[in-house]
C-alpha positions, 0 to 999 in steps of 0.5 A: 825249360824250367829256368827260362819259363815265363813267370808273369802269367798275368800279362794282358797279351796272354788273354783273349777278350771274352766278347771278341771270342764270342763273336769269333764263335758266331763267325764259325757258326756263319761259316756253316751257312757257306759250307757246301757239305751241309744240306741247303736248308740247314745252311739257312738254319745256321745263318739264322742261329748266328743272327739269334746268337748276335741278338743275345750278344747285344742284349746281354754282353754289349749291354753289360760292357756299356754299363761298365763303361758308365760305372767305371770307365778305367777298369780293365779285365785280364786282357787289358782292355777298358770298357770303351776299348772293348766297345770299339773293337766289338763294334768293328767285329760285329759290323763285319759279322753283320755285313757277312751275314747279309752277303751270305743270304743275298749272294749265296743262300738265296741263289742256291735256294732259287736253284732248288725252286725255293724263292723269296719273291720281291715286290717288283717281281710279283705277278698280277695273281700274286699281287691280288692274293697279297692285297687280300691277305693284307686287308684280311689278316694284316690291316685289322691289327696294325696301328700306325702312330702319326708323330706329333705333340699328342702322339710322341714317339712310341715305346718300341719293344725289344727286337720288334719289327717296326717301320718309320714312314715319311709322309706329305700332305695333311692328315684328317685334322688338317695338319702336316704330320711328316712321320709315322711309326708302324709296329708289326705285331709279333702275332704275324708271321714274318714270311708268308707262303704263297698258295700255288692254286690261287697265285700260280706260284711255285710250291715253295714261293715266299714273301716277307711280311715287310714287303707286304706292309711296304707295298700296301702301307698307303692304305693306312694313311688316306689323304696323305702320300707316303714318300718312304717306308723303312724297316727298323729294329732296336735291341735292348738291354735284356739282362736284369738286376735283382739286388740280392741284399734287398730281396724278400721274395725272389719270385716277386723280384724276378717278376718285377724285373721281367716286366721291364725287359722289353723296354731296357736301354737301347744297345743296337739299332738296325735300319734298312740300308735305303733309309735317308740320312735324315731319317736315320739321324732322327731314329738315332736321336730318339733312341739316344745312340751314336753311329757305332751302334747303328747297322744299315742292312740290305734285307730283312732286319730280323734275319733269324725269323727266316728260320721258319722256312725250314718248317714250311718247306717239305724237302727232306733231301735239303735237310739233315737225315733223320736218325733214331737215337739208341738205348743202351742194351742194359736198359733196352732188355730190362724194363725195370730201370732201377734193376738195370742201375743196380747191376751197373752205372749206366752212361747216356751220350745225347743226342746219339743215345735217347733221352727217353730213359731219363723220362722213364726213370722218373715215370717209374719212380712216380708209380713204384710203391718202393719210391718214397721221395724224388728230388730234382733240379730244373734250370731249362726244361721246356713247355709241357715237358714229360719230366714235369708230368712225371714229377706231378704224377709222383706228387699226386701218388703221395711221393714227397717231391722236391723241385729246385727251380732256377727262376733266373735262367736267362730268357727262361724266367717267365717259363720257370715262374709258370712252371713253379706255379704248376708244380705247386698246384700239384703239391710239389715242394718248390724251392727257388734256389739260393739268392745270389747263386744260380742253381745250374746243377743237373741232378735228380735223386730217387729214394727207394725202400728196398727191404730194410734198406733205403737206397738212393738212385741218381741221375747226374748230367751235363745238360738240362732236363729238356727232352727237345734240346737233348735232341740237338745238344751233345751231353752226358748223363749218368745213372748210378746207385753208388752209396757215396755218390747218392749221399753226396747228392742228398747232401747238396739237395739238403743244402739247397733247401735248408741253406745249411752247410754241407759236410765234406762230400765223398765224391762230388766237387761242388761250386761255389765251394770245392769245384774250383779248388778241386780242379786247380789241385788236379791240374797241379797234380799233373804238373808234379807228375810231369816234373817227375817224369810220370805220365801227365795229360789233361783233356778238357771239353767245355763250352767256355774258358774264362776264369783267370786262375784256371787259365794260369794253372793250365799255362803252368801245366804247359810250361811243365811239359803237360800235354793239354788238349782242349775242346772249347765250343764258344768262348776261350780267353786262353791263348795256345801256342805262346812260346814259353807259356802255352806251346803244349796247349791245343784248343779246337772247336767243333761246329757240326750238326749238334751243338757241343754242350758236354763238360768233361775233365780228364786227367792222366794221373800217372796211369790212374786215370780220372774222368769227371763230367760236370754242369760247369764251364771254366767261367767265373760264374760257374766256379763262384756264383753258381751251384754246380756239380762235377761228378766222377765216372768211375766205371772203367768201361764208362770212362774209357768210352768217354776217352774214346769219344774225346779221341774222336774229337781230337782226331776230327779233321772235317768240322774242327777249327784250331785256335791260334795264338793271335786269337783267330780260328783256322779251319783244319784241312785234310792233308793229301788223301787223309781220311775224313773224320767227323766226330759227331757223324762217327758217334752217330754211326757207332750208336745208331740203332741197326 
């Protein structure tokens, strides 16, 4: 094979476009909404997730490609596509996805929900009692905060907020000033719920009967235009470019720069327009003209234009049997039987696997650090942490107790920028030393260091993770976290924190790999080592579990590994630009994607290394940004019992035959089917069972 192997690994046909791959991920999410093995309300939830994902896709990815098309329309990526060609393919696949979303809602989920006595009541089906109650609701709760804008020379087309619910209204007759207005725009305030539950006692409705806000506004919109006649009322929504640009070379104050950009986020360039499918062509063209868009960015939909807001139903309907069964995450025995978390860590490294195991020990680690007199200092990175986080409470308590507390907050964590600015202010008020990371490099590493004086010794205790310090997402994202007081590992973490605060160079790290400095090189070297083992007839295998695979050099290294006979098993939740199964290139690579109850979020890199197994966990995916434009860490799991456990978990995912999709060489995904009487294996369910509290 060596003599016949393909040497040009840069051919465009060896790469999948990242944006088309991301759309394929959303198709897999949507497929869960059609899965009869998933509880019904969770199926509705998957539909909503696919819609909110698509919102972000347009806000960030499509916006980025549009900008590239304007700046340099001839540039091509590794897949050989120009920005214009990308946009054409994105439009085709996105329209197919949206059509499928509304088909699933209208033809599958709404009938299934009706079978369970959960109804979305259409206007034409309102009873007299329902109509009366809804009229009162409109007059009391909706009408007072609506502000219709009649369009004329003094009232030009208003600025439309990103992703807001709006109506364009066609009118006849003269307004209060004797003029023919013709059209008006009505924006539905975001404070109003998008679905309203009908009270059974007042409307004789069922226990779970709902009406869309859009239906209520549509029914009573005439009351806003006295003396005129409403000919038509149609929903629309515009999605805008929500990424923002901060000029790294011109920044004097990162906080002020981010605050300034945030103010413009709701009014970026329009990238998508959704309109009620019943809207007449002349009105559609009017809106397209106002937003300066062509029809490739137009989506005519058969239902609410903001499907992701239906997610509220999950909280409004108390039907436990239609949701995933609740579970109580476990706590490792060494922590459960030892109240002193630092004493437990001194005995052995401790591994946590969320959400199967509780995130509470991470919070407890900081709580004990905050009050322990032995603790001198705490250093912490925060990327996404959530409002009113107990993590933040513990850090504030530590600062107030006289500890030296340093927090590195990433202000540019997308869509969490405002929350992180507020968080920074809150911490600073408590005398926490807050650093905003490194200009030009997002701080994405997940690490916490606690410095304790123990006798005559200063000892570093660390927590390192693959996921954010966010107690809520830790309940639905799969991630690993490691507690350790290993001397060399602790010193590495201390050095990385010193770099983030002082911006000085880090001398060689003992065990950590760190981007943008050593992570990419380190992974390349480990892949090359497996290649050499395979060529010499030694045990060689690579297992990778990540969220995304994009970076071209690493993809080519994996292609070379496949050519050398290395078995490469990959679990990639979302984007994968690598094509498996290409003869002479990647026939020894398998790529699978698991879509289940929990969002796969862990990043694991495992290398057989001729029997000297190495397992690393990381905050970084195989993407250009993670390797070169972010501060990331990749840390070894050295305790044999712990890395064997991770390998066991990975093996479950590799044997999963119920929730897994296999990537084909043409870029499509096929759901893996059980063969004959083959036992059903669902990795997430098995892990939940293995780690469940008895």
